N, C-alpha and C positions, 0 to 999 in steps of 0.2 A: 525485541521479540518479533518474529515473523509469523504470518498466518497465510494459509493457502486453502484452496478448495479441492476436494476430491475430483470434481468434474473437470478441473484444468488438466488436460491430457499431456500438454508439453511439460517436460521437467524444467525446473529452475525458476518458476514464477512464485512470487510472494508479495504480500503487502505488509506495511508497518506504519506505525504512528510516529511521525517526527516530532520532537519536542518544539515548543514555542521558541521563536527566534525574533530578532529584529532585522530590519532592512534599512539601508541608508538610501534616501531619495536623491535625485540629482541636485536638490537644493542643499544637501548636507544634513537635513533633518532625519532622525531615525524614527521609524514606525514599527509597532509590533506586528508580526505576522501571526495569523491564527494557526493553531495546531493543524497539521495537514497529514492525511493518509496518503502514502505513496505506494505505487505498484511497480515492481521490477518484472519485466516480461522475459520471455525465453531468449530474446535477442539482446539482453543486457541493457535495454532502454528503461530509464526510470522516469515516471511521470506521476502527477497527482492522480489519485484513484477516484474515479467517478463510477461507482458500481450501479448496476441496474437495480430496479426495485426488487427483483427476485433475489439479487445478491445480498441486499441489506435486510430485507424483511422476511423472506420465506426460505432462504437457503439453510439447510441443516447439515451441510457437508464441510463446514469450516473445521480446520484443525491447526494446531500450533506446528509450524514447520514450513517446508518448501515443497512445491509440487514435484511429484516424482519421487519423493522421499517420505512415504507415509510412516507415521509413528507406529511402533509395534505395541 
């Protein structure tokens, strides 16, 4: 499921929670990765999401979907 904010003016932005996974270190040992929230920007670049304090605690404009495609 993807989430976006109404204040994101560029279409195509969204965030989602990736499920927990494991990663293999150069030593061959596997380690668990924590659950990560990712952000897909309007340029199709995906990166871990590090929201501002406003985005996490005070924003009231989140909705399920993708920016530029407001739900009806």
